[in-house]
N, C-alpha and C positions, 0 to 999 in steps of 0.2 A: 504494500500500500504506500503510495507516495506521501511524503510529508509536505506540510505547508511551506516549509523552508525551501524545498526544491521545486515547487510548482507555481511560482509567481510569474505566470506567463503573460505576454502581451496578447491581447485578443486577436490582433491581426496575424499573429504567427500560428494560431491554432487552427489546424485543419482536421485534426482527429481528437480523440479523448473528449468527446462532447459531454460526457458525464462530469468530468472535472470542471469544465467550463460552466455547466449548469449549477454546480455547487458553489462556485466562487464569483459568479457574476452578480451585479446589483440586483436587489430584491424586486425592483420595478421593471426589470427587463421582460418584455412581452413576447419576444421571438423564440424563447428557449423551449425545449421539450418539457414534458410533464415534470413538475417539481416533485421530489421525493416527499412523501407524507410522513411526518414525525409525530407519533402519538405521545402525548404528555399525560402522565398519570395524575390523577385528581385526589384532592382531599374532599371531605364531605362535611357540610355544616349540620347543625342540629336539626335543621328543617329538611335535610335530605338533599340539598343542592350540591352538585359536584362543582368544584372550582380549582383553579391553579393560578399561581402568581403570573402576572402579565410579563414579567421579565423573561420567563422561559420562552414565551411565544415570540418576543422581540429577538431573542438570541437565535432561535431557529430561523427566523426570517433573515436575519443578518447573515446566517450561514448559507442561505439559498434554498431552504426547505419550506414546506407548507405545514405549519403546526396545527394539530387538532387536539382537543382535550378528549381523553378517554374517560367516560363517566364510570362511576363506581360499579364494578362487576363482581358478582358473587358466585358464579359458576364457571367451571372449566370450559363448558361448551360456548358460553357467551364470550369468554376471553378469546377463544380460538376464532370465533366469527369476526371479532374486532381485529385481531392480529392478521387475519387474511386480507385486510383492506389497508394496511399501513406498511411502511418500509423501514421504520426504525422506532425506537422507544427511548424516552427520557423518564427515569424514575426521579421524582421530585423530593424535596426535603419535607420535614414535618415532625411528627411525634416520635417518641422512643419506640423501639421494636420490643414487643412482648417477649420476655425471657423464656417463656414456656416453649417457644419455637426452637430454642437451642438447649433445652433441658436444664435450665437453671431456675432457682427461686428468685423472686423480685428482691433487688437490693433496696435498702431504706431510701436511697436517693434516686431511685428510678423515677423518671418523670411520667407524664401522661402517655398512655398507650392506647392504640386503636386496633385491637385484634382483627376487626373486619377489614381494616385497611392493609394490615400485614398480609392477610389472605389474598386480597385483591392484587397487591403489588407482586406477591410471589407467583400468582397465576400468570400475570403479565410477563414477568422476567423469565420464568421457566419456559413458557410458550415461545417467547422471542428467541431464547438461546437454542431451543430445540429446532427452530427453523433456520438458524444461522443468521438471524437478523441483528444488525448493529444496535447496541444499547449503550446509553450514557446514564450512569447512576450517580446522583448528586446528594451528598450529605446523608440524610436518612436513606437515600437510595443505595449507597454503597453498603450500608449496614444490612438492608433488606437483601441485597444481592448476595452478600457473604452468607447470611443465615439460610437463604433459599437453597443454597448448594452445599450446606453442611458445616458452615463456619459458626463462630460464636462471637460475642461482643463483650467489651468492658461496659458495664452498665452505668458507671459514673467515673470518669477519668480522675477527677480530684481525689475521690475516696479510694480508688483502687490502683492508681499508678503513682507511687511516691515520687515527688519532685517534678511531676508533670507541669507543663506550662498551662496558663489559662487559655482554653480554646473557645470560650464563649465571647462573642463580640460585645463591644460597648454599644449602648443604645444609640441608634441613629447613624451607625457606621457599618451598614450591612455590606457595602462594597469595598471597604477599606482593607487593603492588604496589611496584615498584622504580624505574621511570623514566617520565617523561611522554611522551605522543604528541600530535601535532597532527593533528586530524581534518578532512577536507575538508568545507566547507559544502555542505549538501544531499545528502551521501552517505548510503547506507543505514546505516552505522555511526553517523554523527552523529544520525540520526533515532532510532536505537535507544538510544543513550546520552545523548541530549538535551544534548550538549556538543560544543564544538570542541576542548577540551583534556581529556585523561584520563590517569590514571596506571595503568600496567599491570604485570603480572608479566612475567618473562622467563626463558626456558629454552632458548636456541638458540645455535648458532654459525654457522648458515647463514641466508641470507635471499634474497629475490627480487633478482636483478640485472637481467636483461632481461625486461621485462614482456610477457606473452603478448598477442597480438591479441585484441580483444574484451573487454579488462579495463582498468580504470583504478586507479591508486594512490589510496587514500583515507585513509591515515594513515602518518605517518613519525615516527620518534624524532628527537631533536635532532641526532644525528649523521648523519641522512639515511637510516638503515636503514628499509626498508619494513616497516610494521607491519600494513597491511591493504590488500586489493585487493577489488574487486567487479566483477561482469560488468555490461555496459551495461544489461542488462534487469533488474538488481537481484535476480535469483533466486539468485545465487551470491555468497557472502561468504567471504573468506579472512582470517584473523587470525593474526598471528605469535605473539601471546600466548596464554594459557590461561584463557579465561573460566570454564570449568568448575571449575578449581582456585580461582579467585577467589571464585566463588559458594560453593564448599564451605567456604572460609575465612570466609564471612559477609558478603561484599561483594555486597549485593543490587542494586547499580547495574548489574551485567552480566546480570541475569535477562532483560531484554528481548531480548537476543541469542537466547535459547532460546524465549521466548514468540513472537517474530516468526517464527522458523524453523518452529515448530509451526503457527502461524497460516497461513503460506504453504503448508505441507504439507496442511492441511485444505482450502484452496482448490484446490490441485493435485488432491487426491483427488476433490473434487466435479466438477472440470472434466473429468476423464478418465472419469467414470462414463458 
């Protein structure tokens, strides 16, 4: 898979690789082929309304894709019908993951959980991975991803990791980069961000503890907290930080995370035709 660093082509020079062009061209271009459809996982209000933060939709559009919200789904058959109609998935942030899914009792500092949403997100990500569909899992998403395939979590970083840094953001600074991460050489994230070191934002108190089979850790913060994982086939990327918020705050360095997701979604769409 080409990296953003090596694919900054001039439009006049491109006569092939139309999928790459579709993923990196301006969002208002009307002459391009069908835009890859990226499904964005939803939260649910007390009234039953499915919703997702607008910054995810904006990031997908910046990346060249067509975002759609995936309403809350409670059955495997319904999840499969939705996945049949999209080309990629973003698992969004939100509540803590219920520890019952990885065989632990609740820690006293466990936050709010939504078991129905855990089930919903796991249906989506398992179905997507089964199809070979590209996935970006953000914050809670990386935790769901890990647990869905057999991993486990630190339920509260301050209480369970001695000496850990503060990973919760300050109020009103959602997109502000606050701490560095070290990125593995040759990883998907390193190829996207063109760097082995990066400064990211932070908004979590849980993180990956036991890594799921089929994945590798590709970024950590100085205190050892896992900041990114990816599948061995590089179709699935999980990040503990919020690139969509960083992009919204004007940090263009994270845009390749979304352009590459859309590019892979376009390739997936063509492959399954």
